[in-house]
py3Dmol code that shows the C-alpha trace and the ligand (Angstrom):
import py3Dmol

protein = """\
ATOM      1  CA  ASN A   1      -0.009   0.088  -0.013  1.00  0.00           C
ATOM      2  CA  SER A   2       1.228   3.478  -0.706  1.00  0.00           C
ATOM      3  CA  VAL A   3      -0.008   5.964   1.840  1.00  0.00           C
ATOM      4  CA  GLN A   4       1.264   9.629   1.372  1.00  0.00           C
ATOM      5  CA  ALA A   5       2.031  11.629   4.531  1.00  0.00           C
ATOM      6  CA  CYS A   6      -0.106  14.588   5.039  1.00  0.00           C
ATOM      7  CA  GLY A   7       2.305  17.496   5.111  1.00  0.00           C
ATOM      8  CA  LEU A   8       1.013  20.357   7.309  1.00  0.00           C
ATOM      9  CA  ARG A   9       3.208  22.551   9.601  1.00  0.00           C
ATOM     10  CA  ASP A  10       2.103  22.616  13.333  1.00  0.00           C
ATOM     11  CA  ASP A  11       1.060  26.091  13.153  1.00  0.00           C
ATOM     12  CA  GLU A  12      -1.346  25.321  10.077  1.00  0.00           C
ATOM     13  CA  ARG A  13      -3.296  22.782  12.114  1.00  0.00           C
ATOM     14  CA  ARG A  14      -5.270  24.726  14.312  1.00  0.00           C
ATOM     15  CA  PRO A  15      -6.588  28.429  14.105  1.00  0.00           C
ATOM     16  CA  PRO A  16      -4.424  30.653  16.038  1.00  0.00           C
ATOM     17  CA  ALA A  17      -5.844  31.946  19.332  1.00  0.00           C
ATOM     18  CA  ASN A  18      -5.946  35.424  17.792  1.00  0.00           C
ATOM     19  CA  GLU A  19      -7.834  34.358  14.860  1.00  0.00           C
ATOM     20  CA  LEU A  20     -10.411  32.711  17.435  1.00  0.00           C
ATOM     21  CA  LEU A  21     -10.523  35.788  19.156  1.00  0.00           C
ATOM     22  CA  GLU A  22     -11.113  37.903  16.248  1.00  0.00           C
ATOM     23  CA  VAL A  23     -13.893  35.555  14.839  1.00  0.00           C
ATOM     24  CA  ALA A  24     -15.573  35.667  18.358  1.00  0.00           C
ATOM     25  CA  ARG A  25     -15.369  39.240  18.745  1.00  0.00           C
ATOM     26  CA  HIS A  26     -16.611  39.877  15.260  1.00  0.00           C
ATOM     27  CA  GLY A  27     -19.712  37.506  15.433  1.00  0.00           C
ATOM     28  CA  LEU A  28     -20.671  38.616  19.090  1.00  0.00           C
ATOM     29  CA  ALA A  29     -20.691  42.145  17.658  1.00  0.00           C
ATOM     30  CA  LEU A  30     -23.407  41.433  15.058  1.00  0.00           C
ATOM     31  CA  LYS A  31     -26.913  42.023  15.519  1.00  0.00           C
ATOM     32  CA  PRO A  32     -28.388  39.469  16.022  1.00  0.00           C
ATOM     33  CA  LYS A  33     -25.111  37.535  17.545  1.00  0.00           C
ATOM     34  CA  ARG A  34     -23.706  34.930  15.402  1.00  0.00           C
ATOM     35  CA  LEU A  35     -20.750  32.527  15.705  1.00  0.00           C
ATOM     36  CA  PRO A  36     -19.603  29.973  12.799  1.00  0.00           C
ATOM     37  CA  SER A  37     -20.517  26.320  13.055  1.00  0.00           C
ATOM     38  CA  TRP A  38     -16.967  25.323  12.446  1.00  0.00           C
ATOM     39  CA  LEU A  39     -16.114  26.370  15.949  1.00  0.00           C
ATOM     40  CA  PHE A  40     -17.985  23.200  17.179  1.00  0.00           C
ATOM     41  CA  TYR A  41     -15.214  20.908  16.077  1.00  0.00           C
ATOM     42  CA  ASP A  42     -12.247  20.840  18.417  1.00  0.00           C
ATOM     43  CA  GLU A  43     -11.323  17.492  19.684  1.00  0.00           C
ATOM     44  CA  ARG A  44     -14.101  17.403  22.205  1.00  0.00           C
ATOM     45  CA  GLY A  45     -16.722  18.601  19.725  1.00  0.00           C
ATOM     46  CA  SER A  46     -15.732  16.067  17.097  1.00  0.00           C
ATOM     47  CA  ALA A  47     -16.030  13.247  19.682  1.00  0.00           C
ATOM     48  CA  LEU A  48     -19.424  14.512  20.768  1.00  0.00           C
ATOM     49  CA  PHE A  49     -20.413  14.665  17.039  1.00  0.00           C
ATOM     50  CA  GLU A  50     -19.532  11.157  16.759  1.00  0.00           C
ATOM     51  CA  GLN A  51     -21.846  10.329  19.817  1.00  0.00           C
ATOM     52  CA  ILE A  52     -24.866  12.539  18.247  1.00  0.00           C
ATOM     53  CA  CYS A  53     -24.442   9.958  15.183  1.00  0.00           C
ATOM     54  CA  GLU A  54     -25.569   7.073  17.658  1.00  0.00           C
ATOM     55  CA  GLN A  55     -28.456   8.745  19.343  1.00  0.00           C
ATOM     56  CA  PRO A  56     -31.549   7.038  18.467  1.00  0.00           C
ATOM     57  CA  GLU A  57     -33.346  10.486  17.476  1.00  0.00           C
ATOM     58  CA  TYR A  58     -30.410  11.351  15.083  1.00  0.00           C
ATOM     59  CA  TYR A  59     -31.932   9.322  12.080  1.00  0.00           C
ATOM     60  CA  LEU A  60     -29.471  10.856   9.394  1.00  0.00           C
ATOM     61  CA  THR A  61     -26.471   8.598   9.877  1.00  0.00           C
ATOM     62  CA  ARG A  62     -28.602   5.613  10.354  1.00  0.00           C
ATOM     63  CA  CYS A  63     -30.480   6.193   7.191  1.00  0.00           C
ATOM     64  CA  GLU A  64     -27.543   7.016   5.153  1.00  0.00           C
ATOM     65  CA  ILE A  65     -25.625   3.992   6.229  1.00  0.00           C
ATOM     66  CA  ALA A  66     -28.949   1.789   5.501  1.00  0.00           C
ATOM     67  CA  LEU A  67     -28.847   3.567   1.948  1.00  0.00           C
ATOM     68  CA  MET A  68     -25.176   2.606   1.492  1.00  0.00           C
ATOM     69  CA  ASP A  69     -25.586  -0.966   2.652  1.00  0.00           C
ATOM     70  CA  GLU A  70     -28.456  -1.482   0.246  1.00  0.00           C
ATOM     71  CA  HIS A  71     -27.192   0.248  -2.819  1.00  0.00           C
ATOM     72  CA  ALA A  72     -23.543   0.277  -2.569  1.00  0.00           C
ATOM     73  CA  ALA A  73     -23.105  -2.109  -5.481  1.00  0.00           C
ATOM     74  CA  ASP A  74     -25.467  -0.036  -7.770  1.00  0.00           C
ATOM     75  CA  ILE A  75     -23.733   3.366  -6.719  1.00  0.00           C
ATOM     76  CA  ALA A  76     -20.333   1.772  -7.623  1.00  0.00           C
ATOM     77  CA  GLU A  77     -21.729   0.666 -10.842  1.00  0.00           C
ATOM     78  CA  THR A  78     -22.969   4.233 -11.579  1.00  0.00           C
ATOM     79  CA  LEU A  79     -19.486   5.658 -10.609  1.00  0.00           C
ATOM     80  CA  GLY A  80     -17.796   3.146 -13.035  1.00  0.00           C
ATOM     81  CA  SER A  81     -14.324   1.595 -13.075  1.00  0.00           C
ATOM     82  CA  ASP A  82     -10.919   3.517 -12.391  1.00  0.00           C
ATOM     83  CA  VAL A  83     -12.397   6.357 -10.388  1.00  0.00           C
ATOM     84  CA  ARG A  84     -10.285   8.441  -8.191  1.00  0.00           C
ATOM     85  CA  LEU A  85     -12.271   9.000  -5.022  1.00  0.00           C
ATOM     86  CA  VAL A  86     -11.919  12.462  -3.155  1.00  0.00           C
ATOM     87  CA  GLU A  87     -13.981  12.750   0.185  1.00  0.00           C
ATOM     88  CA  TYR A  88     -14.604  15.994   1.649  1.00  0.00           C
ATOM     89  CA  GLY A  89     -14.113  15.660   5.420  1.00  0.00           C
ATOM     90  CA  SER A  90     -12.961  12.013   6.307  1.00  0.00           C
ATOM     91  CA  GLY A  91     -15.487  11.366   9.082  1.00  0.00           C
ATOM     92  CA  SER A  92     -15.355   7.842  10.709  1.00  0.00           C
ATOM     93  CA  GLY A  93     -15.064   6.220   7.151  1.00  0.00           C
ATOM     94  CA  ARG A  94     -17.642   3.777   7.699  1.00  0.00           C
ATOM     95  CA  LYS A  95     -19.857   4.749   4.693  1.00  0.00           C
ATOM     96  CA  THR A  96     -16.442   5.185   2.589  1.00  0.00           C
ATOM     97  CA  ARG A  97     -15.465   1.532   3.366  1.00  0.00           C
ATOM     98  CA  MET A  98     -18.859   0.391   2.290  1.00  0.00           C
ATOM     99  CA  LEU A  99     -18.357   2.191  -1.141  1.00  0.00           C
ATOM    100  CA  LEU A 100     -14.764   1.251  -1.697  1.00  0.00           C
ATOM    101  CA  ARG A 101     -15.696  -2.404  -1.144  1.00  0.00           C
ATOM    102  CA  HIS A 102     -17.680  -2.195  -4.268  1.00  0.00           C
ATOM    103  CA  LEU A 103     -15.691   0.076  -6.407  1.00  0.00           C
ATOM    104  CA  ARG A 104     -13.891  -1.455  -9.570  1.00  0.00           C
ATOM    105  CA  GLU A 105     -10.220  -0.896  -9.747  1.00  0.00           C
ATOM    106  CA  PRO A 106     -10.337   2.534  -7.998  1.00  0.00           C
ATOM    107  CA  VAL A 107      -7.257   4.634  -8.784  1.00  0.00           C
ATOM    108  CA  SER A 108      -6.855   6.256  -5.394  1.00  0.00           C
ATOM    109  CA  TYR A 109      -8.675   7.742  -2.312  1.00  0.00           C
ATOM    110  CA  VAL A 110      -8.064  11.054  -1.241  1.00  0.00           C
ATOM    111  CA  PRO A 111      -9.541  11.994   2.125  1.00  0.00           C
ATOM    112  CA  VAL A 112      -9.696  15.698   2.634  1.00  0.00           C
ATOM    113  CA  GLU A 113      -9.822  16.894   6.279  1.00  0.00           C
ATOM    114  CA  ILE A 114      -8.621  19.939   8.277  1.00  0.00           C
ATOM    115  CA  SER A 115      -7.744  18.028  11.542  1.00  0.00           C
ATOM    116  CA  PRO A 116      -4.635  15.610  11.131  1.00  0.00           C
ATOM    117  CA  GLU A 117      -5.641  13.115  13.937  1.00  0.00           C
ATOM    118  CA  PRO A 118      -9.030  11.803  12.468  1.00  0.00           C
ATOM    119  CA  LEU A 119      -7.338  11.939   9.077  1.00  0.00           C
ATOM    120  CA  GLN A 120      -4.603   9.776  10.085  1.00  0.00           C
ATOM    121  CA  GLN A 121      -6.849   7.405  12.019  1.00  0.00           C
ATOM    122  CA  SER A 122      -9.281   6.707   9.132  1.00  0.00           C
ATOM    123  CA  VAL A 123      -6.057   6.281   6.724  1.00  0.00           C
ATOM    124  CA  GLN A 124      -4.679   3.632   9.004  1.00  0.00           C
ATOM    125  CA  ARG A 125      -7.946   1.806   9.164  1.00  0.00           C
ATOM    126  CA  LEU A 126      -8.269   1.965   5.371  1.00  0.00           C
ATOM    127  CA  ALA A 127      -4.872   0.788   4.735  1.00  0.00           C
ATOM    128  CA  GLN A 128      -5.562  -2.424   6.727  1.00  0.00           C
ATOM    129  CA  GLU A 129      -8.729  -3.194   4.836  1.00  0.00           C
ATOM    130  CA  PHE A 130      -7.621  -2.014   1.406  1.00  0.00           C
ATOM    131  CA  PRO A 131      -4.048  -2.764   1.247  1.00  0.00           C
ATOM    132  CA  GLN A 132      -3.794  -2.402  -2.658  1.00  0.00           C
ATOM    133  CA  LEU A 133      -5.478   0.890  -2.757  1.00  0.00           C
ATOM    134  CA  PRO A 134      -3.196   3.985  -3.077  1.00  0.00           C
ATOM    135  CA  LEU A 135      -4.098   6.489  -0.189  1.00  0.00           C
ATOM    136  CA  GLN A 136      -3.379  10.292  -0.598  1.00  0.00           C
ATOM    137  CA  PRO A 137      -4.733  12.008   2.448  1.00  0.00           C
ATOM    138  CA  LEU A 138      -5.054  15.808   2.252  1.00  0.00           C
ATOM    139  CA  CYS A 139      -4.866  17.943   5.310  1.00  0.00           C
ATOM    140  CA  ALA A 140      -6.906  21.062   4.068  1.00  0.00           C
ATOM    141  CA  ASP A 141     -10.077  23.073   4.569  1.00  0.00           C
ATOM    142  CA  PHE A 142     -12.357  21.668   1.996  1.00  0.00           C
ATOM    143  CA  SER A 143     -14.296  24.951   1.542  1.00  0.00           C
ATOM    144  CA  ARG A 144     -11.132  26.597   0.102  1.00  0.00           C
ATOM    145  CA  PRO A 145      -9.790  25.792  -3.369  1.00  0.00           C
ATOM    146  CA  LEU A 146      -7.870  22.419  -3.235  1.00  0.00           C
ATOM    147  CA  ARG A 147      -4.590  21.222  -4.634  1.00  0.00           C
ATOM    148  CA  LEU A 148      -5.384  17.664  -5.187  1.00  0.00           C
ATOM    149  CA  PRO A 149      -2.316  15.272  -5.098  1.00  0.00           C
ATOM    150  CA  ILE A 150      -1.188  13.788  -8.404  1.00  0.00           C
ATOM    151  CA  PRO A 151      -2.936  10.324  -8.815  1.00  0.00           C
ATOM    152  CA  PRO A 152      -0.728   7.227  -9.455  1.00  0.00           C
ATOM    153  CA  ARG A 153      -2.194   6.728 -12.724  1.00  0.00           C
ATOM    154  CA  ALA A 154      -4.747   8.573 -15.047  1.00  0.00           C
ATOM    155  CA  PRO A 155      -8.392   8.065 -13.526  1.00  0.00           C
ATOM    156  CA  ARG A 156     -11.228   7.627 -15.784  1.00  0.00           C
ATOM    157  CA  ARG A 157     -12.996  10.298 -13.581  1.00  0.00           C
ATOM    158  CA  THR A 158     -12.757  11.851 -10.231  1.00  0.00           C
ATOM    159  CA  VAL A 159     -15.738  11.598  -8.059  1.00  0.00           C
ATOM    160  CA  LEU A 160     -15.933  13.768  -5.080  1.00  0.00           C
ATOM    161  CA  TYR A 161     -17.663  12.146  -2.099  1.00  0.00           C
ATOM    162  CA  PHE A 162     -19.538  14.530   0.414  1.00  0.00           C
ATOM    163  CA  PRO A 163     -21.888  12.300   2.737  1.00  0.00           C
ATOM    164  CA  GLY A 164     -23.561  13.142   6.007  1.00  0.00           C
ATOM    165  CA  SER A 165     -25.642  16.155   4.675  1.00  0.00           C
ATOM    166  CA  THR A 166     -22.898  18.485   5.717  1.00  0.00           C
ATOM    167  CA  ILE A 167     -24.170  20.405   2.649  1.00  0.00           C
ATOM    168  CA  GLY A 168     -27.030  21.373   4.787  1.00  0.00           C
ATOM    169  CA  ASN A 169     -24.787  23.503   7.061  1.00  0.00           C
ATOM    170  CA  PHE A 170     -24.449  25.769   4.246  1.00  0.00           C
ATOM    171  CA  GLU A 171     -26.734  28.680   3.487  1.00  0.00           C
ATOM    172  CA  ALA A 172     -28.289  28.580   0.051  1.00  0.00           C
ATOM    173  CA  HIS A 173     -25.837  30.968  -1.320  1.00  0.00           C
ATOM    174  CA  ASP A 174     -22.772  29.304   0.346  1.00  0.00           C
ATOM    175  CA  ALA A 175     -24.094  25.952  -0.793  1.00  0.00           C
ATOM    176  CA  VAL A 176     -24.159  26.799  -4.460  1.00  0.00           C
ATOM    177  CA  ALA A 177     -20.670  28.451  -4.209  1.00  0.00           C
ATOM    178  CA  LEU A 178     -19.211  25.123  -2.636  1.00  0.00           C
ATOM    179  CA  LEU A 179     -20.967  23.104  -5.196  1.00  0.00           C
ATOM    180  CA  ARG A 180     -19.548  25.264  -7.923  1.00  0.00           C
ATOM    181  CA  LYS A 181     -16.101  24.895  -6.345  1.00  0.00           C
ATOM    182  CA  MET A 182     -16.728  21.100  -6.407  1.00  0.00           C
ATOM    183  CA  ARG A 183     -17.696  21.093 -10.184  1.00  0.00           C
ATOM    184  CA  ASN A 184     -14.456  22.679 -10.982  1.00  0.00           C
ATOM    185  CA  GLU A 185     -12.602  20.272  -8.919  1.00  0.00           C
ATOM    186  CA  MET A 186     -14.212  17.065 -10.370  1.00  0.00           C
ATOM    187  CA  GLY A 187     -13.495  18.222 -14.087  1.00  0.00           C
ATOM    188  CA  ASP A 188     -15.340  17.397 -17.233  1.00  0.00           C
ATOM    189  CA  ALA A 189     -15.982  13.718 -16.624  1.00  0.00           C
ATOM    190  CA  GLY A 190     -16.288  14.038 -13.020  1.00  0.00           C
ATOM    191  CA  GLY A 191     -19.075  13.462 -10.579  1.00  0.00           C
ATOM    192  CA  LEU A 192     -20.451  14.347  -6.854  1.00  0.00           C
ATOM    193  CA  LEU A 193     -21.828  11.718  -4.667  1.00  0.00           C
ATOM    194  CA  ILE A 194     -23.617  13.562  -1.931  1.00  0.00           C
ATOM    195  CA  GLY A 195     -25.853  12.681   1.319  1.00  0.00           C
ATOM    196  CA  VAL A 196     -28.693  14.968   1.412  1.00  0.00           C
ATOM    197  CA  ASP A 197     -31.209  15.099   4.253  1.00  0.00           C
ATOM    198  CA  LEU A 198     -34.824  15.476   3.150  1.00  0.00           C
ATOM    199  CA  LYS A 199     -37.814  17.604   4.519  1.00  0.00           C
ATOM    200  CA  LYS A 200     -40.264  15.543   6.613  1.00  0.00           C
ATOM    201  CA  ASP A 201     -42.483  15.841   9.659  1.00  0.00           C
ATOM    202  CA  PRO A 202     -40.775  18.663  11.743  1.00  0.00           C
ATOM    203  CA  ALA A 203     -41.293  16.785  14.974  1.00  0.00           C
ATOM    204  CA  VAL A 204     -38.853  14.078  13.632  1.00  0.00           C
ATOM    205  CA  ILE A 205     -36.358  16.664  12.579  1.00  0.00           C
ATOM    206  CA  GLU A 206     -36.602  18.633  15.702  1.00  0.00           C
ATOM    207  CA  ALA A 207     -36.079  15.507  17.830  1.00  0.00           C
ATOM    208  CA  ALA A 208     -32.948  14.689  15.997  1.00  0.00           C
ATOM    209  CA  TYR A 209     -31.340  18.031  17.263  1.00  0.00           C
ATOM    210  CA  ASN A 210     -32.877  17.708  20.621  1.00  0.00           C
ATOM    211  CA  ASP A 211     -31.817  14.155  21.832  1.00  0.00           C
ATOM    212  CA  ALA A 212     -32.954  12.980  25.168  1.00  0.00           C
ATOM    213  CA  ALA A 213     -29.688  12.083  26.311  1.00  0.00           C
ATOM    214  CA  GLY A 214     -28.631  15.778  25.985  1.00  0.00           C
ATOM    215  CA  VAL A 215     -25.572  15.005  23.723  1.00  0.00           C
ATOM    216  CA  THR A 216     -26.636  17.749  21.144  1.00  0.00           C
ATOM    217  CA  ALA A 217     -26.834  20.301  23.887  1.00  0.00           C
ATOM    218  CA  GLU A 218     -23.516  19.536  25.334  1.00  0.00           C
ATOM    219  CA  PHE A 219     -22.063  19.600  21.555  1.00  0.00           C
ATOM    220  CA  THR A 220     -23.783  23.090  21.190  1.00  0.00           C
ATOM    221  CA  LEU A 221     -22.504  24.459  24.580  1.00  0.00           C
ATOM    222  CA  ASN A 222     -18.845  22.913  23.843  1.00  0.00           C
ATOM    223  CA  MET A 223     -18.491  25.876  21.409  1.00  0.00           C
ATOM    224  CA  LEU A 224     -18.523  28.198  24.313  1.00  0.00           C
ATOM    225  CA  ALA A 225     -16.368  25.853  26.455  1.00  0.00           C
ATOM    226  CA  ARG A 226     -14.032  25.882  23.539  1.00  0.00           C
ATOM    227  CA  LEU A 227     -13.753  29.716  23.436  1.00  0.00           C
ATOM    228  CA  ASN A 228     -13.123  29.680  27.292  1.00  0.00           C
ATOM    229  CA  ARG A 229     -10.145  26.953  26.718  1.00  0.00           C
ATOM    230  CA  GLU A 230      -8.593  28.725  23.738  1.00  0.00           C
ATOM    231  CA  ILE A 231      -9.227  32.502  24.050  1.00  0.00           C
ATOM    232  CA  GLY A 232      -9.731  32.729  27.880  1.00  0.00           C
ATOM    233  CA  SER A 233     -13.250  34.081  27.438  1.00  0.00           C
ATOM    234  CA  ASP A 234     -15.405  33.550  30.767  1.00  0.00           C
ATOM    235  CA  PHE A 235     -18.744  32.251  29.495  1.00  0.00           C
ATOM    236  CA  ASP A 236     -20.573  30.720  32.425  1.00  0.00           C
ATOM    237  CA  LEU A 237     -22.004  27.492  30.636  1.00  0.00           C
ATOM    238  CA  ALA A 238     -24.857  26.983  33.080  1.00  0.00           C
ATOM    239  CA  ALA A 239     -25.940  30.633  31.985  1.00  0.00           C
ATOM    240  CA  PHE A 240     -26.639  29.601  28.414  1.00  0.00           C
ATOM    241  CA  ALA A 241     -29.039  26.911  26.927  1.00  0.00           C
ATOM    242  CA  HIS A 242     -29.141  25.058  23.714  1.00  0.00           C
ATOM    243  CA  ARG A 243     -31.996  25.618  21.376  1.00  0.00           C
ATOM    244  CA  ALA A 244     -32.817  23.939  18.232  1.00  0.00           C
ATOM    245  CA  ARG A 245     -36.049  24.671  16.405  1.00  0.00           C
ATOM    246  CA  TYR A 246     -37.251  23.842  12.791  1.00  0.00           C
ATOM    247  CA  ASN A 247     -38.078  27.109  10.814  1.00  0.00           C
ATOM    248  CA  PRO A 248     -40.661  25.690   8.194  1.00  0.00           C
ATOM    249  CA  MET A 249     -40.354  28.859   5.854  1.00  0.00           C
ATOM    250  CA  ALA A 250     -36.764  28.447   5.615  1.00  0.00           C
ATOM    251  CA  GLY A 251     -36.600  24.716   5.660  1.00  0.00           C
ATOM    252  CA  ARG A 252     -33.951  24.397   8.279  1.00  0.00           C
ATOM    253  CA  ILE A 253     -33.192  23.599  11.907  1.00  0.00           C
ATOM    254  CA  GLU A 254     -31.674  26.985  13.551  1.00  0.00           C
ATOM    255  CA  THR A 255     -29.490  26.167  16.249  1.00  0.00           C
ATOM    256  CA  GLN A 256     -28.848  29.006  19.057  1.00  0.00           C
ATOM    257  CA  LEU A 257     -27.293  29.530  22.298  1.00  0.00           C
ATOM    258  CA  VAL A 258     -29.692  31.461  24.412  1.00  0.00           C
ATOM    259  CA  SER A 259     -28.607  33.634  27.467  1.00  0.00           C
ATOM    260  CA  ARG A 260     -30.772  32.400  30.559  1.00  0.00           C
ATOM    261  CA  ARG A 261     -30.174  35.840  32.193  1.00  0.00           C
ATOM    262  CA  GLU A 262     -28.795  39.359  31.702  1.00  0.00           C
ATOM    263  CA  GLN A 263     -25.030  39.099  31.916  1.00  0.00           C
ATOM    264  CA  GLN A 264     -21.639  40.362  30.578  1.00  0.00           C
ATOM    265  CA  VAL A 265     -19.054  38.098  29.192  1.00  0.00           C
ATOM    266  CA  ALA A 266     -15.425  38.901  28.784  1.00  0.00           C
ATOM    267  CA  ILE A 267     -14.104  38.389  25.178  1.00  0.00           C
ATOM    268  CA  GLY A 268     -10.266  39.367  25.494  1.00  0.00           C
ATOM    269  CA  ARG A 269     -10.324  42.979  26.808  1.00  0.00           C
ATOM    270  CA  HIS A 270     -13.897  43.422  25.602  1.00  0.00           C
ATOM    271  CA  LYS A 271     -17.139  42.890  27.546  1.00  0.00           C
ATOM    272  CA  VAL A 272     -19.950  41.528  25.597  1.00  0.00           C
ATOM    273  CA  ARG A 273     -23.556  42.125  27.036  1.00  0.00           C
ATOM    274  CA  PHE A 274     -26.413  39.571  26.705  1.00  0.00           C
ATOM    275  CA  GLY A 275     -29.967  40.384  27.551  1.00  0.00           C
ATOM    276  CA  VAL A 276     -32.381  37.651  29.071  1.00  0.00           C
ATOM    277  CA  ASP A 277     -33.331  35.195  26.267  1.00  0.00           C
ATOM    278  CA  GLU A 278     -30.812  36.803  23.822  1.00  0.00           C
ATOM    279  CA  ALA A 279     -29.480  34.338  21.358  1.00  0.00           C
ATOM    280  CA  ILE A 280     -26.378  33.382  19.298  1.00  0.00           C
ATOM    281  CA  GLN A 281     -27.206  31.892  16.071  1.00  0.00           C
ATOM    282  CA  VAL A 282     -24.718  28.993  15.752  1.00  0.00           C
ATOM    283  CA  GLU A 283     -25.836  26.558  13.180  1.00  0.00           C
ATOM    284  CA  TYR A 284     -28.364  26.126  10.172  1.00  0.00           C
ATOM    285  CA  SER A 285     -29.194  22.544   9.132  1.00  0.00           C
ATOM    286  CA  CYS A 286     -30.923  22.893   5.908  1.00  0.00           C
ATOM    287  CA  LYS A 287     -33.460  20.183   4.722  1.00  0.00           C
ATOM    288  CA  TYR A 288     -34.377  19.609   1.220  1.00  0.00           C
ATOM    289  CA  SER A 289     -37.197  18.202  -1.022  1.00  0.00           C
ATOM    290  CA  LEU A 290     -35.578  16.363  -3.979  1.00  0.00           C
ATOM    291  CA  GLU A 291     -36.941  19.119  -6.243  1.00  0.00           C
ATOM    292  CA  ASP A 292     -35.278  21.911  -3.897  1.00  0.00           C
ATOM    293  CA  PHE A 293     -32.011  20.264  -4.297  1.00  0.00           C
ATOM    294  CA  ALA A 294     -32.143  19.761  -7.968  1.00  0.00           C
ATOM    295  CA  ALA A 295     -32.609  23.337  -8.222  1.00  0.00           C
ATOM    296  CA  LEU A 296     -29.821  24.284  -5.991  1.00  0.00           C
ATOM    297  CA  ALA A 297     -27.553  22.096  -8.004  1.00  0.00           C
ATOM    298  CA  GLU A 298     -28.604  23.544 -11.288  1.00  0.00           C
ATOM    299  CA  LYS A 299     -27.655  27.089  -9.949  1.00  0.00           C
ATOM    300  CA  ALA A 300     -24.006  25.487  -9.696  1.00  0.00           C
ATOM    301  CA  GLY A 301     -24.191  24.013 -12.939  1.00  0.00           C
ATOM    302  CA  LEU A 302     -24.756  20.431 -11.742  1.00  0.00           C
ATOM    303  CA  ALA A 303     -27.411  17.939 -12.925  1.00  0.00           C
ATOM    304  CA  VAL A 304     -29.023  15.150 -10.690  1.00  0.00           C
ATOM    305  CA  GLN A 305     -28.233  11.707 -12.462  1.00  0.00           C
ATOM    306  CA  ARG A 306     -29.499   9.397  -9.848  1.00  0.00           C
ATOM    307  CA  VAL A 307     -31.110   9.413  -6.399  1.00  0.00           C
ATOM    308  CA  TRP A 308     -31.136   6.601  -3.886  1.00  0.00           C
ATOM    309  CA  THR A 309     -33.568   7.006  -0.952  1.00  0.00           C
ATOM    310  CA  ASP A 310     -35.380   5.060   1.464  1.00  0.00           C
ATOM    311  CA  PRO A 311     -39.338   4.073   1.164  1.00  0.00           C
ATOM    312  CA  GLN A 312     -39.989   6.772   3.722  1.00  0.00           C
ATOM    313  CA  ARG A 313     -37.975   9.469   1.892  1.00  0.00           C
ATOM    314  CA  MET A 314     -36.010  10.209   5.164  1.00  0.00           C
ATOM    315  CA  PHE A 315     -32.742  10.753   3.592  1.00  0.00           C
ATOM    316  CA  SER A 316     -30.998  10.576  -0.039  1.00  0.00           C
ATOM    317  CA  VAL A 317     -27.701   9.942  -1.650  1.00  0.00           C
ATOM    318  CA  GLN A 318     -27.577  11.582  -5.012  1.00  0.00           C
ATOM    319  CA  TYR A 319     -25.020  11.378  -7.985  1.00  0.00           C
ATOM    320  CA  LEU A 320     -24.520  14.842  -9.695  1.00  0.00           C
ATOM    321  CA  VAL A 321     -22.650  15.343 -13.004  1.00  0.00           C
ATOM    322  CA  ARG A 322     -21.989  18.433 -15.043  1.00  0.00           C
TER     323      ARG A 322
END
"""
ligand_1 = """\
13
AVI
C -22.631 17.770 10.269
N -23.633 18.156 10.263
C -24.471 17.460 9.111
C -24.703 17.891 11.432
C -26.123 18.286 11.140
O -27.131 17.597 11.324
O -26.425 19.543 10.697
C -24.182 18.720 12.750
C -25.132 18.588 13.812
N -25.413 19.367 14.696
C -26.208 19.054 15.438
N -26.161 17.731 15.357
C -25.542 17.447 14.346
"""
view = py3Dmol.view(width=600, height=400)
view.addModel(protein, "pdb")
view.setStyle({"model": 0}, {"cartoon": {"style": "trace"}})
view.addModel(ligand_1, "xyz")
view.setStyle({"model": 1}, {"stick": {}})
view.zoomTo()
view.show()
């Protein structure tokens, strides 16, 4: 097996504290207050996200794995032979392994992941199961333009894999921009295999983001804990609450951190004031109908070629081409 090292200097691995401070100060000066959802994913946040995926209410992961389990052979057939597979975000790798088991003579697998530890772990696991497959991990932020490693031989096509409905965490305008960037990266003959969560009974969606065990609440609050750890802010975690509600007009879960009382929080040398019930908007999780998503893809110059979905239309895996 050939595994390329992921070359990244230590100072490139984690946003520096002054950048985090600037991001926090900027977001908390906005009206209404906002913090970006990438702040969730420090080591603790990534571990909590893995736990969310195992909660009984969080149907997304279970449904997508069931779809891959049932259709992996058909999906692999659609992608064809001699594919270079590029995954945006390396995740736990379970869905990827299901796909790789069925791909015919893949040229290489390129997981793209911003944090080096999960990237290394998923590559090590894959190297054991697929000793013949060239692995070319890339430590990078997939939302920025990528310089893909040179493949070991010419692929028939480059297929980008973006599971998990992570596209839902981008607002429509940013989602179109990301899909357009992917369109460039896949090249003329390329494709995009993407997981997309679907619109359904709002109660089912809301439950997924308000699990009874409180893991999602802890995940959301970890954003403030992270800021306390890394920039020395003094958020009192007991004075904020997790709130995730489905907005039917916008078709999305809106997750907020809500101040339980009037308070002031030190962010660097500044004090930020919060009123009772004042919210920080921290995440959107957009839900699509099949028609909505096809229209979004079209704006990015992509056409939906195949859709795999379950009988209850909970979740979809879609194959998009130019
Ligand atoms: C990563 N992403 C698709 C998850 C979602 O469902 O929006 C993140 C998440 N946030 C709360 N629960 C899960």
